[in-house]
C-alpha positions in Angstrom: 0.0 0.1 0.0 1.5 3.4 -0.9 0.6 6.6 0.8 2.9 8.6 -1.2 0.9 11.7 -2.8 1.5 12.8 -6.4 1.9 16.2 -5.6 5.7 16.3 -5.7 8.4 17.4 -8.2 7.6 14.7 -10.3 9.6 16.1 -13.4 12.7 15.9 -10.9 11.8 12.8 -8.5 10.5 9.9 -10.3 8.8 7.2 -8.1 11.1 4.4 -9.2 13.9 6.2 -7.0 16.5 6.4 -9.9 18.0 9.8 -10.1 16.6 11.8 -12.9 19.2 13.4 -15.5 17.2 16.6 -15.4 18.3 17.0 -11.6 22.1 17.2 -13.1 21.2 19.3 -15.7 19.5 21.8 -13.3 22.7 21.4 -10.9 24.8 22.2 -13.6 23.0 25.2 -14.6 22.9 26.7 -11.0 26.6 25.9 -10.8 27.3 28.1 -13.9 25.0 30.8 -12.8 27.2 31.1 -9.6 30.1 32.5 -12.0 28.0 34.2 -14.5 25.4 36.1 -12.6 27.9 38.3 -10.3 29.3 39.2 -13.8 26.3 40.3 -15.4 24.2 41.3 -12.5 24.6 45.0 -11.0 24.8 45.4 -7.2 21.3 46.7 -7.3 20.0 43.4 -8.7 22.1 41.3 -6.5 21.3 43.2 -3.3 17.6 44.3 -3.8 16.2 41.3 -6.0 18.4 38.4 -6.3 19.6 38.1 -2.7 16.2 38.4 -1.1 14.4 36.1 -3.4 16.8 33.4 -2.6 16.8 33.7 0.9 12.8 34.0 1.1 12.8 31.0 -1.3 14.8 29.0 1.4 12.6 30.1 4.3 9.6 28.7 2.1 11.5 25.4 1.5 11.5 25.3 5.2 7.9 25.9 5.9 6.9 23.7 2.8 8.7 20.7 4.1 6.4 21.2 7.2 3.3 22.1 5.4 3.6 20.7 2.0 5.1 17.3 2.6 4.5 16.4 6.4 0.9 18.0 6.4 1.5 20.2 9.6 0.7 23.8 10.3 2.9 26.5 11.3 2.4 30.2 11.6 5.5 31.0 13.2 8.4 30.8 10.4 9.7 33.9 11.4 10.4 33.2 15.2 12.6 30.4 14.0 14.0 32.7 11.3 14.9 35.3 14.2 16.4 32.4 16.3 18.9 31.8 13.6 19.7 35.3 13.1 20.3 36.1 17.0 22.1 32.6 17.3 24.5 33.2 14.6 25.2 36.7 15.8 26.1 35.6 19.3 28.1 32.2 17.9 30.5 34.7 16.0 30.7 37.4 18.2 31.4 35.2 21.4 33.3 32.5 19.5 35.6 34.4 17.2 37.5 31.4 15.9 34.1 29.6 14.8 33.8 29.4 11.0 31.0 31.0 9.6 29.4 28.1 7.9 29.8 26.1 11.2 28.1 29.0 13.0 25.1 28.8 10.4 24.7 25.0 11.0 24.8 25.5 14.8 22.3 28.3 14.5 20.1 26.1 12.4 20.3 23.5 15.0 19.4 26.0 17.8 16.4 26.9 15.7 15.8 23.2 15.2 15.7 22.5 19.1 13.2 25.4 19.5 11.0 23.9 16.5 10.7 20.6 18.3 9.8 22.2 21.6 6.9 24.2 19.9 6.0 21.3 17.9 5.2 19.2 20.9 1.5 20.4 20.6 1.2 18.7 17.3 1.1 15.4 19.0 -2.1 16.2 20.6 -3.9 18.7 18.4 -4.5 19.4 14.7 -5.7 22.1 12.0 -6.5 25.5 13.4 -5.6 24.9 16.9 -1.9 23.8 15.9 -1.7 27.1 14.0 -2.6 29.0 17.2 0.2 27.1 19.2 2.8 27.9 16.6 1.8 31.4 16.6 2.5 31.6 20.3 6.4 31.1 19.2 6.3 34.1 17.0 5.0 36.5 19.6 7.3 34.8 22.5 10.8 34.9 20.9 9.9 38.6 19.5 9.1 39.5 22.9 12.2 37.6 24.2 14.7 39.4 21.7 13.0 42.6 22.3 13.0 42.7 26.3 16.6 41.1 26.9 19.5 42.9 25.5 22.0 40.2 26.1 21.0 38.7 23.0 22.1 41.8 21.1 25.3 42.3 23.1 23.8 44.8 25.4 22.7 47.1 22.5 20.4 49.4 23.9 18.7 49.9 20.3 18.4 45.9 20.4 19.9 45.8 16.7 22.4 43.2 15.6 24.8 43.4 12.9 27.1 41.0 11.0 30.1 40.8 13.1 32.4 39.4 10.3 31.2 37.8 7.1 34.3 36.0 5.7 35.4 32.2 4.8 38.7 31.2 4.7 39.9 34.8 5.1 37.9 35.9 2.1 35.8 38.7 2.8 32.1 38.5 1.7 30.7 41.9 3.0 30.4 43.0 -1.0 27.3 42.5 -3.1 29.1 39.9 -4.8 30.1 38.3 -1.8 26.9 38.2 -0.3 25.1 36.8 -3.0 27.8 33.9 -3.5 27.4 33.1 0.3 23.5 33.1 -0.1 23.5 31.1 -3.4 25.8 28.5 -2.1 24.0 28.0 1.0 20.9 27.9 -0.7 22.2 25.4 -3.2 23.2 23.2 -0.3 19.7 23.4 1.5 17.9 22.9 -1.9 20.1 19.5 -2.1 19.4 18.8 1.6 15.6 19.3 1.2 15.6 17.0 -1.8 17.6 14.3 0.1 15.0 14.4 2.8 12.1 14.3 0.7 13.4 11.3 -1.2 14.5 9.5 1.7 12.2 7.2 3.9 11.5 10.0 6.3 10.0 12.2 3.2 7.9 9.2 2.3 6.8 8.6 5.7 5.8 12.3 6.2 3.7 12.3 3.0 1.8 9.1 4.6 1.3 11.0 7.6 -0.1 13.9 5.6 -2.4 11.7 3.8 -3.9 9.8 6.5 -1.7 9.8 10.0 -3.8 7.0 11.2 -3.3 4.6 8.2 0.4 5.7 8.7 0.5 4.6 12.1 -1.5 1.4 11.4 1.6 0.3 8.8 4.1 1.0 11.5 5.2 4.6 11.0 6.1 6.4 14.2 4.0 9.3 13.8 4.8 11.1 16.8 8.7 11.1 16.2 8.2 11.9 12.4 6.1 15.1 13.2 8.8 16.4 15.9 11.3 15.7 13.4 9.4 17.8 10.7 9.2 20.6 13.0 13.0 20.1 13.8 14.1 20.1 9.9 11.7 23.0 8.9 12.9 25.3 11.7 16.4 24.2 10.7 16.2 25.6 7.3 14.2 28.6 8.6 16.8 29.5 11.0 19.7 29.5 8.5 17.3 31.6 6.2 16.9 34.0 9.1 20.7 34.3 9.4 21.1 35.0 5.8 18.3 37.5 5.7 19.8 39.5 8.8 23.3 39.4 7.4 23.4 38.7 3.8 20.6 40.9 2.8 19.9 43.6 5.5 23.2 43.5 7.2 21.6 44.3 10.4 18.4 43.5 12.0 16.4 43.5 15.4 13.6 41.4 16.8 10.8 43.2 15.1 12.5 42.2 11.5 11.0 38.9 11.9 7.5 40.0 13.0 4.1 38.2 12.2 4.1 39.7 8.5 7.3 38.2 7.8 5.6 34.9 8.9 2.9 35.5 6.7 5.2 36.5 3.7 6.6 32.9 4.1 3.3 31.4 4.3 2.2 33.3 1.2 5.3 32.1 -0.8 4.2 28.5 0.1 0.6 28.9 -1.3 1.6 30.9 -4.4 4.8 28.9 -5.4 2.9 25.6 -4.7 2.5 23.1 -1.7 4.8 20.0 -1.6 7.5 21.5 -4.1 10.8 22.7 -3.9 11.4 24.8 -7.0 8.0 26.7 -6.5 9.1 28.4 -3.3 11.4 30.5 -5.4 8.6 31.5 -7.9 6.7 32.4 -4.8 9.6 34.4 -3.3 10.3 36.3 -6.5 6.6 37.3 -6.7 6.7 38.4 -3.1 10.0 40.4 -3.9 9.3 41.6 -7.2 5.6 42.7 -6.7 6.3 46.0 -4.4 9.1 46.8 -6.8 6.7 46.6 -9.9 3.6 48.5 -8.2 6.3 51.3 -7.2 7.7 51.5 -10.8 4.1 51.7 -12.5 2.5 53.6 -9.8 3.3 56.9 -11.3 1.5 55.9 -14.7 -1.5 54.2 -13.1 -2.7 56.9 -10.7 -1.5 54.8 -7.8 1.1 57.4 -6.9 -1.6 59.6 -5.7 -2.1 57.0 -2.8 1.7 56.6 -2.2 1.7 59.4 0.5 -1.2 58.2 2.3 0.5 54.6 2.7 -2.4 52.9 0.8 0.2 51.5 -1.8 1.1 48.7 0.8 -2.4 48.1 1.5 -3.0 47.7 -2.4 -0.2 45.1 -2.3 -2.0 43.1 0.4 -5.0 43.2 -1.6 -3.4 42.1 -4.6 -1.5 39.1 -2.6 -4.8 38.1 -1.4 -6.6 38.1 -4.5 -3.6 35.9 -6.3 -3.8 33.4 -3.1 -7.6 33.1 -3.6 -7.6 32.6 -7.3 -4.6 30.1 -7.1 -6.6 28.2 -4.5 -9.5 28.2 -6.6 -8.0 27.7 -10.2 -4.8 25.9 -9.5 -4.4 24.7 -5.9 -0.8 23.3 -6.5 0.5 26.7 -7.3 2.7 28.5 -10.0 5.0 25.3 -10.0 2.1 23.0 -11.1 0.9 25.9 -13.5 4.2 26.3 -15.3 4.6 22.5 -15.4 1.1 22.3 -17.3 2.2 24.9 -19.7 5.3 23.1 -20.3 3.8 19.8 -21.0 1.0 21.4 -23.1 3.8 23.2 -25.1 5.8 20.1 -25.6 2.5 18.1 -26.8 1.8 20.8 -29.2 5.5 20.6 -30.7 5.1 16.9 -31.0 1.7 16.6 -32.3 1.7 15.4 -36.1 1.1 18.4 -38.6 
């Protein structure tokens, strides 16, 4: 009996378990992009568009592993991002000899431990009530990092800045350096996410998502797998939070990772598509580019008159909500599924007899 859902990146993950050559092609293309993008993109594109898109896409992967593959709920993704940011800051500050990659991994593990703790209610409750419990993590950690300035090294402004961004003596403080840091980390986490999804753990997550009672009957330890899902999800979100604070913003505080940030990550999953890896970057690109596009077209559409009144931000929220509702109605699996269908239709027409 198979409980594995069809809502996976089927083009890259065939059910037979063999490695798909397309995965190698994509990996090769991404490797080339690491060398080409910094040469072609300006500092503005790297700092304001590409880096935030990659970081938010990674955060979307973290939440999608939990929601899309394990079928669990979390409304506090930004809380675990903040744990990763503050943990990385303190590790690099108090342990100067610690290499940056090690600090990122350790920060992710600290976020994972917090995720397991706040995932404990999933053993007893489901659905809306589980979402409410994870929402508690959002408010708790924002309160913690705001009221105890030890986490910000005694700073009265409660802000944290990257103490050092370097690997093996190479400075990464430039736009190109931060892009390479974010891009390489994103590639590693993408590979990690694919490995988890393709493993026995990933298959058991999907079985629990589809029917946890049946999963328990066939011998899956549901409780431990749920906690593992929260741990791995928080691990990825924690590293994404560190990259957001130091790879993108350069400085941060507890309010950087507020409830709005958690909803942004949730929107990325809904827009990009549930139970997909690459779809998260489609959703992240939408989240990042939509405000920029609205700002650019505002003078030509009459929206500029509302900008001074702060209504442009509300228009963006309305647009996000409208697209999410449209996707849930027309294409519940998000942009990733839509693009996959368009590609299949195009290939079908190209191979159709004249």
